[in-house]
Backbone as numpy.savetxt, mean C-alpha at the origin, in Angstrom:
# Nx Ny Nz CAx CAy CAz Cx Cy Cz
-6.05 0.82 25.29 -6.94 1.62 24.48 -7.18 0.92 23.15
-8.41 0.61 22.83 -8.68 -0.01 21.54 -8.54 1.03 20.44
-8.22 0.55 19.29 -8.10 1.41 18.12 -6.84 1.13 17.35
-6.71 1.79 16.23 -5.51 1.65 15.41 -5.31 2.91 14.61
-4.09 3.06 14.13 -3.73 4.20 13.30 -3.63 3.77 11.85
-4.11 4.62 10.98 -3.88 4.45 9.55 -3.15 5.72 9.11
-2.09 5.53 8.33 -1.27 6.68 7.96 -0.95 6.68 6.48
-0.63 7.85 6.01 -0.03 8.02 4.68 1.39 8.51 4.95
2.36 7.81 4.40 3.77 8.14 4.58 4.36 8.45 3.23
4.88 9.66 3.06 5.48 10.10 1.81 6.89 9.52 1.72
7.09 8.54 0.84 8.39 7.87 0.72 9.48 8.82 0.22
9.14 9.67 -0.71 10.14 10.56 -1.29 10.66 11.55 -0.26
9.75 12.13 0.52 10.15 13.12 1.52 10.47 12.52 2.88
10.12 11.23 3.06 10.29 10.55 4.35 9.57 11.30 5.47
8.31 11.68 5.18 7.48 12.42 6.12 6.10 11.80 6.21
5.48 11.92 7.38 4.08 11.52 7.54 3.22 12.55 6.83
2.35 12.12 5.97 1.47 13.03 5.25 0.14 13.18 5.99
-0.39 12.07 6.53 -1.61 12.14 7.32 -1.65 10.97 8.29
-2.32 11.20 9.40 -2.49 10.19 10.44 -3.95 10.17 10.81
-4.55 8.99 10.78 -5.98 8.85 11.09 -6.15 7.79 12.17
-6.85 8.13 13.25 -7.14 7.19 14.32 -8.50 6.57 14.09
-8.59 5.26 14.19 -9.84 4.53 14.08 -10.09 3.85 15.43
-11.20 4.14 16.11 -11.42 3.56 17.44 -11.61 2.05 17.44
-12.08 1.48 16.33 -12.30 0.03 16.25 -11.06 -0.64 15.68
-10.33 -1.34 16.54 -9.08 -1.99 16.12 -9.30 -3.09 15.09
-10.52 -3.59 14.99 -10.81 -4.70 14.07 -11.45 -4.23 12.77
-11.62 -2.93 12.62 -12.24 -2.40 11.40 -11.37 -2.69 10.18
-11.99 -3.06 9.09 -11.28 -3.31 7.85 -10.62 -2.01 7.37
-9.33 -2.11 7.02 -8.56 -0.93 6.59 -9.18 -0.24 5.39
-9.83 -1.01 4.53 -10.35 -0.43 3.29 -11.51 0.54 3.51
-12.15 0.49 4.70 -13.26 1.40 4.97 -12.82 2.86 4.98
-11.62 3.14 5.48 -11.11 4.51 5.53 -10.12 4.81 4.40
-9.87 3.84 3.55 -8.84 4.00 2.52 -9.16 5.14 1.55
-10.40 5.31 1.20 -10.76 6.36 0.24 -10.52 7.75 0.82
-10.88 7.95 2.07 -10.64 9.27 2.67 -9.14 9.52 2.87
-8.38 8.47 3.15 -6.92 8.62 3.26 -6.32 8.97 1.90
-6.75 8.28 0.86 -6.22 8.54 -0.49 -6.51 9.97 -0.92
-7.63 10.50 -0.49 -8.01 11.87 -0.87 -7.05 12.92 -0.32
-6.16 12.53 0.61 -5.21 13.48 1.17 -3.95 13.64 0.31
-3.83 12.85 -0.74 -2.67 12.96 -1.63 -3.12 13.45 -3.01
-2.24 14.13 -3.73 -2.63 14.67 -5.04 -2.96 13.57 -6.06
-3.91 13.85 -6.93 -4.23 12.93 -8.02 -2.95 12.71 -8.83
-2.80 11.51 -9.36 -1.61 11.18 -10.12 -0.50 10.60 -9.25
-0.68 10.61 -7.92 0.32 10.03 -7.02 0.34 8.52 -7.17
1.47 7.93 -6.84 1.62 6.48 -6.84 1.48 6.00 -5.40
0.51 5.15 -5.16 0.23 4.65 -3.82 0.70 3.21 -3.71
1.55 2.94 -2.72 2.00 1.59 -2.43 1.10 1.04 -1.34
0.44 -0.06 -1.60 -0.52 -0.60 -0.64 -0.14 -2.03 -0.25
-0.21 -2.31 1.05 0.06 -3.68 1.47 -1.21 -4.52 1.29
-1.11 -5.79 1.65 -2.23 -6.71 1.38 -3.49 -6.38 2.19
-3.37 -5.60 3.25 -4.56 -5.18 3.99 -5.50 -4.34 3.15
-4.99 -3.75 2.10 -5.79 -2.91 1.21 -6.12 -3.61 -0.11
-5.87 -4.90 -0.19 -6.12 -5.64 -1.43 -7.62 -5.83 -1.62
-8.13 -5.40 -2.77 -9.54 -5.58 -3.10 -9.83 -5.02 -4.47
-10.59 -5.74 -5.25 -10.89 -5.30 -6.62 -11.61 -3.96 -6.62
-12.61 -3.79 -5.73 -13.36 -2.52 -5.69 -12.44 -1.35 -5.35
-11.51 -1.56 -4.41 -10.55 -0.53 -4.04 -9.66 -0.20 -5.22
-9.12 -1.19 -5.91 -8.25 -0.95 -7.07 -9.00 -0.21 -8.17
-10.25 -0.59 -8.40 -11.05 0.09 -9.43 -11.31 1.54 -9.04
-11.66 1.78 -7.77 -11.95 3.14 -7.32 -10.71 4.02 -7.45
-9.58 3.52 -6.98 -8.36 4.32 -6.99 -7.91 4.63 -8.42
-8.14 3.69 -9.33 -7.83 3.93 -10.74 -8.78 4.98 -11.32
-10.09 4.83 -11.03 -11.08 5.79 -11.52 -10.83 7.21 -11.01
-10.26 7.32 -9.81 -9.99 8.63 -9.19 -8.71 9.28 -9.71
-7.94 8.56 -10.53 -6.75 9.16 -11.13 -5.46 8.94 -10.37
-5.43 7.93 -9.50 -4.21 7.58 -8.79 -3.56 6.37 -9.46
-2.27 6.23 -9.24 -1.57 5.02 -9.63 -1.29 4.22 -8.38
-1.18 2.91 -8.50 -0.99 2.08 -7.31 -0.15 0.85 -7.64
0.46 0.30 -6.60 1.23 -0.93 -6.67 0.84 -1.77 -5.45
0.64 -3.04 -5.65 0.35 -3.95 -4.55 0.95 -5.32 -4.86
1.06 -6.14 -3.85 1.38 -7.53 -4.11 0.10 -8.22 -4.55
0.24 -9.32 -5.27 -0.92 -10.12 -5.66 -1.20 -11.09 -4.52
-2.41 -11.06 -4.01 -2.80 -11.96 -2.92 -2.83 -13.39 -3.44
-2.28 -14.32 -2.67 -2.28 -15.72 -3.04 -3.70 -16.22 -3.27
-3.87 -17.04 -4.27 -5.17 -17.60 -4.58 -6.06 -16.70 -5.43
-5.60 -15.51 -5.77 -6.39 -14.60 -6.61 -6.40 -15.12 -8.04
-7.59 -15.27 -8.59 -7.71 -15.74 -9.97 -7.52 -14.57 -10.92
-6.97 -14.88 -12.07 -6.79 -13.86 -13.11 -6.70 -14.54 -14.46
-6.94 -13.75 -15.49 -6.84 -14.21 -16.86 -5.87 -13.31 -17.60
-4.86 -13.91 -18.22 -3.86 -13.14 -18.97 -4.49 -12.64 -20.27
-4.31 -11.34 -20.55 -4.84 -10.78 -21.79 -3.74 -10.27 -22.72
-2.53 -10.04 -22.18 -1.41 -9.61 -23.02 -0.10 -9.91 -22.29
0.87 -10.39 -23.03 2.17 -10.69 -22.45 3.21 -9.73 -23.02
3.86 -8.97 -22.14 4.98 -8.12 -22.56 6.27 -8.92 -22.61
6.43 -9.81 -21.61 7.67 -10.58 -21.50 7.39 -11.83 -20.67
7.93 -12.94 -21.12 7.81 -14.18 -20.37 8.99 -15.08 -20.68
9.73 -15.44 -19.65 10.82 -16.38 -19.80 11.08 -17.03 -18.45
11.05 -18.34 -18.41 11.26 -19.07 -17.16 10.21 -18.67 -16.13
10.66 -18.20 -14.97 9.74 -17.81 -13.90 9.40 -16.32 -13.93
9.85 -15.61 -14.95 9.61 -14.18 -15.06 8.46 -13.91 -16.03
7.52 -13.07 -15.59 6.37 -12.71 -16.43 6.06 -11.23 -16.21
5.73 -10.55 -17.29 5.26 -9.17 -17.25 4.15 -9.07 -18.28
2.93 -8.81 -17.83 1.82 -8.74 -18.77 0.57 -8.15 -18.15
-0.45 -8.00 -18.99 -1.73 -7.46 -18.54 -2.68 -8.61 -18.23
-3.44 -8.44 -17.14 -4.38 -9.47 -16.72 -5.68 -8.83 -16.28
-6.75 -9.65 -16.32 -8.01 -9.30 -15.67 -8.01 -10.02 -14.33
-8.21 -9.29 -13.26 -8.35 -9.92 -11.95 -9.76 -10.48 -11.82
-9.88 -11.71 -11.36 -11.18 -12.36 -11.23 -11.39 -13.33 -12.38
-11.83 -14.53 -12.05 -11.96 -15.58 -13.06 -13.20 -15.42 -13.93
-14.26 -14.84 -13.38 -15.52 -14.76 -14.11 -15.93 -13.30 -14.27
-16.68 -13.03 -15.30 -17.11 -11.66 -15.58 -17.84 -11.05 -14.38
-18.60 -11.83 -13.63 -19.38 -11.33 -12.50 -18.50 -10.83 -11.36
-17.33 -11.44 -11.17 -16.47 -11.01 -10.06 -15.18 -10.37 -10.54
-15.12 -9.99 -11.80 -13.92 -9.42 -12.39 -13.78 -7.94 -12.03
-12.54 -7.52 -11.86 -12.26 -6.10 -11.66 -12.65 -5.32 -12.92
-12.97 -4.05 -12.76 -13.40 -3.23 -13.89 -12.26 -2.85 -14.82
-11.02 -2.83 -14.31 -9.87 -2.41 -15.10 -8.84 -3.53 -15.18
-8.25 -3.67 -16.33 -7.12 -4.59 -16.46 -5.94 -4.02 -15.67
-5.10 -4.89 -15.15 -3.92 -4.48 -14.40 -2.71 -5.20 -14.95
-1.57 -4.72 -14.56 -0.31 -5.34 -14.98 0.19 -6.24 -13.87
0.54 -7.45 -14.24 1.10 -8.42 -13.31 2.57 -8.61 -13.65
3.42 -8.48 -12.65 4.85 -8.74 -12.80 5.20 -9.81 -11.78
5.73 -10.92 -12.26 6.14 -11.99 -11.34 7.52 -12.48 -11.72
8.28 -12.86 -10.70 9.63 -13.38 -10.92 10.05 -14.15 -9.69
11.14 -14.83 -9.79 11.66 -15.62 -8.69 13.12 -15.25 -8.44
13.48 -15.12 -7.17 14.86 -14.89 -6.77 15.19 -16.03 -5.81
16.07 -16.92 -6.23 16.34 -18.12 -5.45 15.07 -18.95 -5.38
14.63 -19.26 -4.18 13.39 -20.03 -4.02 12.19 -19.14 -3.71
12.42 -17.84 -3.58 11.36 -16.90 -3.24 10.70 -16.34 -4.49
9.38 -16.45 -4.56 8.61 -15.90 -5.67 8.00 -14.57 -5.28
7.95 -13.63 -6.23 7.37 -12.31 -6.02 6.34 -12.07 -7.12
5.17 -11.53 -6.71 4.11 -11.20 -7.68 3.50 -9.86 -7.30
3.61 -8.92 -8.21 3.11 -7.56 -7.98 2.07 -7.22 -9.04
1.11 -6.38 -8.66 0.15 -5.86 -9.63 0.14 -4.35 -9.52
-0.18 -3.72 -10.64 -0.20 -2.25 -10.69 -1.13 -1.80 -11.82
-1.59 -0.56 -11.72 -2.32 0.03 -12.83 -1.41 0.88 -13.71
-0.11 0.84 -13.48 0.86 1.43 -14.40 1.08 0.37 -15.47
0.39 0.51 -16.58 0.33 -0.55 -17.57 1.50 -0.58 -18.53
2.24 0.50 -18.64 3.35 0.61 -19.60 4.67 0.23 -18.93
5.30 -0.89 -19.35 6.57 -1.30 -18.74 7.69 -0.28 -18.91
7.59 0.60 -19.90 8.64 1.62 -20.05 8.52 2.71 -18.98
7.34 2.86 -18.36 7.16 3.83 -17.28 7.56 3.26 -15.93
7.44 1.94 -15.76 7.77 1.28 -14.50 8.25 -0.14 -14.84
9.57 -0.28 -14.93 10.15 -1.58 -15.28 9.92 -2.58 -14.15
10.00 -3.87 -14.42 9.86 -4.86 -13.35 10.86 -4.65 -12.21
12.09 -4.30 -12.53 13.09 -4.06 -11.48 12.72 -2.83 -10.65
12.30 -1.75 -11.31 11.89 -0.54 -10.60 10.66 -0.81 -9.73
9.75 -1.62 -10.24 8.55 -1.98 -9.49 8.91 -2.72 -8.21
9.81 -3.70 -8.31 10.24 -4.48 -7.13 10.97 -3.58 -6.13
11.84 -2.71 -6.61 12.56 -1.81 -5.71 11.61 -0.83 -5.03
10.64 -0.35 -5.78 9.66 0.58 -5.24 8.81 -0.09 -4.16
8.34 -1.29 -4.43 7.51 -1.98 -3.43 8.31 -2.28 -2.17
9.59 -2.57 -2.32 10.44 -2.81 -1.15 10.50 -1.56 -0.27
10.34 -0.40 -0.85 10.35 0.86 -0.08 9.13 1.00 0.81
8.13 0.14 0.59 6.95 0.15 1.44 7.33 -0.03 2.91
8.47 -0.68 3.14 8.92 -0.92 4.51 9.48 0.34 5.16
9.64 1.42 4.42 10.10 2.68 5.01 9.18 3.13 6.14
7.88 2.86 6.02 6.96 3.27 7.07 7.26 2.50 8.36
7.64 1.24 8.23 7.99 0.45 9.42 9.27 0.99 10.07
10.21 1.44 9.24 11.42 2.04 9.80 11.10 3.36 10.51
10.11 4.09 10.02 9.70 5.33 10.68 9.07 5.02 12.04
8.26 3.97 12.10 7.69 3.56 13.38 8.79 3.10 14.34
9.78 2.40 13.81 10.90 1.95 14.64 11.67 3.15 15.20
11.85 4.18 14.39 12.51 5.40 14.85 11.75 5.97 16.05
10.43 6.04 15.93 9.60 6.60 17.00 9.70 5.75 18.27
9.53 4.46 18.13 9.45 3.59 19.32 10.80 3.33 19.96
11.77 2.93 19.17 13.03 2.48 19.75 14.06 3.58 19.87
14.30 4.30 18.82 15.39 5.28 18.83 15.03 6.56 19.57
13.77 7.00 19.46 13.36 8.20 20.18 12.75 7.86 21.54
12.47 6.57 21.78 11.92 6.14 23.06 10.53 6.68 23.34
9.76 6.92 22.30 8.43 7.52 22.47 7.34 6.45 22.34
7.50 5.34 23.01 6.56 4.23 22.88 5.66 4.03 24.09
5.88 4.76 25.17 5.07 4.61 26.38 3.90 5.58 26.35
2.72 5.08 26.74 1.54 5.93 26.83 1.39 6.38 28.28
1.10 7.65 28.50 1.09 8.24 29.83 -0.30 8.37 30.42
-1.30 7.86 29.76 -2.66 8.01 30.26 -3.51 6.84 29.77
-4.64 6.64 30.41 -5.59 5.63 29.97 -6.80 6.28 29.30
-6.84 7.60 29.30 -7.97 8.32 28.70 -7.74 8.42 27.19
-8.71 7.95 26.39 -8.54 7.92 24.93 -8.14 9.26 24.31
-8.73 10.36 24.76 -8.41 11.67 24.17 -6.95 12.03 24.46
-6.49 11.78 25.68 -5.11 12.11 26.04 -4.14 11.22 25.26
-4.48 9.94 25.10 -3.62 9.03 24.34 -3.53 9.49 22.89
-4.66 9.88 22.30 -4.63 10.37 20.92 -3.77 11.63 20.80
-3.86 12.52 21.75 -3.04 13.72 21.73 -1.56 13.36 21.86
-1.25 12.40 22.71 0.14 11.98 22.87 0.66 11.35 21.58
-0.15 10.52 20.95 0.28 9.87 19.71 0.57 10.93 18.64
-0.32 11.90 18.51 -0.09 12.97 17.53 1.15 13.78 17.88
1.38 14.04 19.16 2.58 14.76 19.59 3.85 13.96 19.23
3.78 12.64 19.39 4.92 11.77 19.03 5.22 11.88 17.54
4.18 11.88 16.69 4.38 12.03 15.25 5.01 13.39 14.92
4.56 14.42 15.58 5.11 15.76 15.34 6.58 15.80 15.76
6.90 15.25 16.92 8.30 15.22 17.39 9.17 14.44 16.41
8.67 13.30 15.94 9.46 12.48 15.00 9.70 13.22 13.69
8.73 14.03 13.25 8.92 14.81 12.03 9.99 15.87 12.20
9.97 16.52 13.34 10.94 17.57 13.61 12.34 17.00 13.67
12.49 15.85 14.33 13.80 15.23 14.48 14.21 14.52 13.21
């Protein structure tokens, strides 16, 4: 069955908040991102993986009153406008995404980058005040993004709910939703 699921997973409650089926498995995730975001209260902090990386998306979500955290996509140009902290490989400051005014994001964002061993990490957020979200808290929070993968693992491996019992799209969608309901109850 072609298609894919897009979900909102509440990290604090460890619950699925919404599940959306898209029949086109190759559709860009950002097309449904706005309707998914509308299912959470304004002022919520949204953790987004690189599939949702886009200046227009970041601008829209900021304009709508949400907070967000994402990794910085490799090769993304930016201009530093303010430095909160910089020492060695660690940086915390405000940047404009996009090298030129024509392709620049509408809002400045905060870039936090650091290195642990040989691994480099670069995060961006519209939480501009480091006292509200420290670099350490930001890294720990983004690591929690993998909680959704652990929830999928619970469904597939631990509950054994990974087999589809029909080839009919409507029945498969009903089964998938039933699996999510069962996983919530358990």
